[in-house]
ZADO-30379 format. One record per residue (C-alpha): residue number from 0; residue in one letter; x, y, z. Coordinates in Angstrom, 2 decimals. Example, Ala and Ser with C-alpha at 12.3 -4.5 7.8 and 13.67 -1.06 7.14 Angstrom:
residues 2
0/A/12.30/-4.50/7.80;
1/S/13.67/-1.06/7.14;
This chain:
residues 90
0/M/-1.80/-0.70/19.27;
1/E/-0.34/-3.71/18.05;
2/L/-1.76/-2.58/14.45;
3/L/-0.26/1.06/15.21;
4/R/3.08/-1.01/15.85;
5/Q/3.28/-2.81/12.42;
6/A/1.91/0.61/10.33;
7/V/5.36/1.76/11.79;
8/V/6.82/-0.79/11.10;
9/M/5.70/-1.02/7.09;
10/A/6.21/3.13/6.47;
11/D/9.75/2.50/7.86;
12/E/10.14/-0.53/5.21;
13/L/8.61/1.86/2.25;
14/A/10.85/4.12/3.21;
15/A/13.96/1.87/2.36;
16/L/12.74/-0.09/0.07;
17/E/11.61/3.68/-1.74;
18/A/15.76/4.37/-1.30;
19/L/16.56/1.00/-3.01;
20/V/14.21/1.07/-6.27;
21/Y/15.40/4.92/-6.46;
22/A/18.73/4.09/-6.63;
23/S/19.01/0.60/-8.47;
24/G/15.82/1.52/-10.69;
25/P/12.71/-0.60/-11.16;
26/L/14.72/-2.74/-13.70;
27/I/17.40/-4.53/-12.73;
28/R/19.40/-7.49/-14.77;
29/N/19.28/-10.88/-14.49;
30/S/22.63/-13.84/-14.16;
31/A/21.84/-13.96/-18.04;
32/G/21.74/-9.94/-18.41;
33/E/18.19/-9.27/-19.30;
34/P/16.24/-7.33/-17.91;
35/V/13.94/-7.78/-14.94;
36/A/11.42/-6.25/-12.50;
37/N/13.63/-5.19/-9.24;
38/P/12.65/-7.62/-6.72;
39/A/12.40/-4.21/-4.21;
40/S/9.71/-2.85/-6.79;
41/Q/7.75/-5.69/-6.35;
42/Q/8.06/-5.43/-2.47;
43/H/7.41/-2.25/-2.16;
44/R/4.02/-3.16/-4.49;
45/L/3.02/-5.79/-2.14;
46/L/4.37/-3.64/1.33;
47/T/2.14/-0.66/-0.07;
48/I/-1.18/-2.81/-0.55;
49/A/-0.78/-4.40/3.10;
50/F/-0.07/-0.51/4.71;
51/G/-3.27/1.15/3.19;
52/R/-5.39/-2.53/4.56;
53/T/-4.55/-1.90/8.02;
54/L/-4.51/2.32/7.92;
55/A/-8.22/1.59/6.73;
56/A/-8.59/-1.43/9.04;
57/L/-7.07/1.84/11.84;
58/R/-9.80/3.59/10.02;
59/V/-6.83/6.28/9.70;
60/I/-8.52/6.89/5.99;
61/A/-11.93/7.53/5.00;
62/D/-14.23/8.56/2.14;
63/E/-14.82/11.49/3.79;
64/A/-13.66/13.83/5.67;
65/P/-15.52/14.74/9.01;
66/G/-18.17/17.87/8.56;
67/E/-18.34/17.09/5.18;
68/A/-21.91/16.91/3.82;
69/G/-23.36/13.67/4.37;
70/S/-20.53/12.44/5.74;
71/R/-21.60/9.62/8.30;
72/L/-19.99/7.06/10.50;
73/Q/-18.61/3.82/8.63;
74/H/-20.27/1.20/10.68;
75/R/-18.73/-1.31/8.45;
76/S/-16.63/-4.25/10.02;
77/G/-14.23/-5.20/7.81;
78/F/-12.19/-3.14/4.89;
79/R/-12.21/-1.99/1.71;
80/G/-9.76/-4.54/-0.38;
81/A/-7.00/-3.14/-2.47;
82/Y/-9.33/-3.43/-5.60;
83/T/-12.27/-2.14/-5.18;
84/G/-14.41/-0.08/-7.48;
85/L/-12.18/-1.40/-10.52;
86/K/-14.44/-2.55/-13.11;
87/A/-13.23/-5.73/-16.00;
88/V/-12.67/-4.67/-19.17;
89/E/-15.06/-6.18/-21.63;
């Protein structure tokens, strides 16, 4: 239940951050007048990763839909990382 509560709070925060980034843009000006990344955009990115991990821990998201050919129950004890499947560039 606690993970579900956290997921709801994260979803609400993501919606608020999206509105903030939409209103002010992905780049803002610092005190020197130089363009810098919007802190709300950075926070949104980090919170999106945490939200995805929380949903994966709850098993809300899966690789295959139930009933698809080859589908089976997942027996992993944890959740997949945000960067699983990425390969280094040579």
